[in-house]
C-alpha positions in Angstrom: 4.7 7.4 16.2 5.6 10.7 17.1 9.3 9.7 16.8 8.7 8.6 13.3 7.1 11.8 12.7 9.7 13.9 13.8 12.2 11.9 11.9 10.3 12.2 8.5 9.7 15.8 9.2 13.6 16.4 9.7 14.3 14.5 6.5 11.9 16.5 4.4 13.4 19.7 6.1 16.9 18.5 5.0 15.8 17.8 1.5 14.3 21.5 1.1 17.2 22.8 2.6 19.4 20.8 -0.1 17.3 22.1 -2.9 17.6 25.4 -2.0 21.0 25.4 -1.6 21.3 24.1 -5.1 19.6 26.9 -6.6 21.8 28.7 -9.3 21.8 32.7 -9.7 20.1 34.0 -13.2 20.4 37.9 -13.1 20.5 39.4 -16.5 23.5 41.4 -17.5 22.5 45.0 -18.2 25.1 46.7 -20.2 24.1 50.4 -19.4 24.8 49.4 -15.5 28.5 48.5 -16.4 30.2 51.7 -17.6 33.8 50.5 -17.4 36.1 53.1 -17.0 38.8 50.8 -15.7 39.9 47.3 -16.6 37.7 44.5 -15.3 39.4 42.6 -12.6 38.8 38.8 -13.1 39.3 36.5 -10.2 38.4 32.9 -9.3 37.6 31.0 -6.0 39.8 28.4 -5.0 38.4 25.0 -6.6 36.9 22.4 -4.5 38.2 18.8 -4.8 36.2 16.5 -7.3 34.0 14.0 -5.3 33.1 10.6 -6.6 29.5 9.6 -5.8 29.1 5.7 -5.9 25.4 4.8 -5.4 26.3 1.2 -4.7 28.6 1.6 -1.8 26.6 4.4 -0.5 23.5 2.6 -0.4 25.6 -0.4 1.6 26.7 2.4 4.1 22.8 3.9 4.3 21.5 0.3 4.9 24.2 -0.6 7.6 23.6 2.8 9.0 19.6 2.3 9.1 19.9 -1.3 10.9 22.6 -0.2 13.5 21.3 3.2 14.2 18.3 4.6 12.5 17.2 5.7 8.8 18.0 9.2 9.4 21.2 8.5 10.8 21.9 6.2 7.9 21.2 9.2 5.6 23.5 11.1 7.4 26.4 8.4 7.0 25.5 8.1 3.4 26.2 12.1 3.1 29.4 11.7 4.9 30.7 9.1 2.5 29.7 11.2 -0.3 31.8 14.0 1.2 35.1 12.0 1.6 35.3 9.9 -1.6 37.8 12.4 -3.5 39.6 12.0 -6.6 43.4 11.5 -6.5 45.3 14.9 -6.8 48.4 13.3 -8.6 46.9 12.7 -12.1 47.3 16.0 -13.7 43.6 16.5 -13.5 42.9 20.3 -14.4 41.6 22.7 -12.1 38.0 23.1 -13.3 37.7 26.7 -11.9 40.6 27.9 -13.7 39.7 26.0 -17.0 36.2 27.9 -17.2 37.8 31.3 -16.2 40.6 30.9 -19.1 38.1 29.7 -21.5 35.7 32.8 -20.7 38.5 35.0 -21.0 39.7 33.9 -24.5 36.3 33.8 -26.1 34.5 37.0 -24.3 36.9 39.4 -25.9 36.2 37.9 -29.3 32.4 37.1 -28.9 30.9 39.7 -27.0 30.6 43.2 -28.2 32.2 46.1 -26.3 33.5 43.6 -23.7 36.1 45.5 -21.3 39.9 45.0 -21.1 40.3 42.5 -18.4 43.1 42.4 -15.6 43.3 38.7 -14.8 44.5 37.8 -11.0 45.9 34.1 -11.5 46.1 33.2 -7.7 42.8 31.8 -6.4 41.0 33.8 -3.9 39.6 31.9 -0.7 37.2 34.6 0.4 34.9 37.5 -1.4 37.1 40.5 -2.7 36.1 44.1 -2.6 37.8 46.8 -4.7 36.4 50.3 -5.0 38.6 51.0 -7.8 37.8 48.2 -10.5 34.7 46.1 -11.4 34.9 42.6 -10.4 34.3 39.4 -12.4 34.5 36.3 -10.2 34.1 32.6 -11.2 33.4 29.9 -8.7 33.3 26.3 -9.2 30.6 25.2 -6.8 30.5 21.7 -6.7 32.1 19.2 -8.9 30.9 15.4 -8.6 31.3 12.2 -10.5 28.5 9.9 -10.4 28.8 6.1 -11.4 26.9 5.4 -14.6 26.0 9.0 -15.2 29.5 10.9 -15.5 29.9 14.6 -14.4 27.9 17.0 -12.6 29.7 20.2 -12.3 28.1 23.6 -11.1 29.8 26.8 -11.7 28.7 30.5 -11.1 30.0 33.8 -12.5 29.1 36.8 -10.9 29.9 40.5 -11.8 30.2 43.4 -9.2 30.5 47.0 -9.6 32.6 49.2 -7.5 30.1 49.4 -4.4 30.2 45.5 -4.4 26.4 45.6 -6.0 26.0 42.5 -8.2 25.1 43.5 -11.8 25.3 40.3 -13.6 25.1 36.6 -11.8 24.8 33.5 -13.9 24.9 29.7 -12.8 25.5 26.6 -14.9 25.2 22.9 -14.1 27.0 20.7 -16.4 25.7 17.1 -16.4 27.3 14.4 -18.7 23.6 13.2 -19.1 22.3 16.1 -21.1 24.8 15.7 -23.7 24.6 11.9 -23.7 27.9 11.5 -22.5 27.1 9.1 -19.5 30.3 7.3 -18.6 31.2 5.1 -15.8 34.2 6.2 -13.3 36.1 3.1 -14.4 36.1 4.5 -17.9 37.1 8.1 -16.8 40.1 6.7 -14.9 41.6 4.8 -17.7 45.0 5.9 -19.1 45.6 8.6 -16.1 42.2 10.0 -16.4 42.4 10.7 -20.0 38.4 10.5 -21.0 37.7 12.6 -17.6 40.3 15.4 -18.9 38.6 15.5 -22.3 35.0 15.7 -20.4 36.3 18.3 -18.2 37.4 20.2 -21.3 34.0 19.8 -22.8 32.2 20.5 -19.7 34.2 24.1 -19.4 33.2 24.6 -23.3 29.6 24.1 -22.3 29.6 26.2 -19.2 31.3 29.2 -21.1 28.9 29.0 -24.1 26.1 29.5 -21.6 27.3 32.4 -19.5 28.2 34.3 -23.1 24.9 33.7 -24.2 23.4 35.0 -21.2 25.6 38.3 -21.4 24.5 38.5 -25.1 20.7 38.0 -24.1 20.8 40.8 -21.4 22.8 43.2 -23.4 20.2 42.9 -26.6 17.3 43.6 -24.2 19.0 46.6 -22.4 19.7 48.1 -25.9 16.1 48.2 -26.9 
């Protein structure tokens, strides 16, 4: 009984850690904290692989692991499966992090009042960048998943930092195909060299950028009062 209790406790701890890890930032943009005297340096982190999550095959692995090992080890096997099932990289599938960054750059200068001049670094970064000469705006595509019968679940975070590396704006957004009634199966997404997937990714990037821009506007309007 004690062993079962320990496994249940460990499982609950794992779930709590996952939930905490999925929390997205929501720090308002305060215009008077961003006195831009130099161009805003715009960077993006290297985009992770898109992972396909198949509930049918995953449950089979979970069941097999539970029978052979234990329920908790079955869950571990299920998680490992999730991590290694990745989309092919030879189908001209766009880089989602770059897609979001490029769309934000195009829209921000036209839609956000007094938005600063931007100096874009095209090469993705692998670790946090500090620059005492510039404010930094960084984009990070954090988790890119495709779930069978549900479609895309793409999380992206944008962060603005001052010259002392203090965060003065941060916003995360998780796009899901379900919220826009775009639920699609993986088999549909991959037809015609992933044509539908590319279209859905473009739509997801637009929705993500729209959320970021509205968040900036909301923060700027409040700080102006």
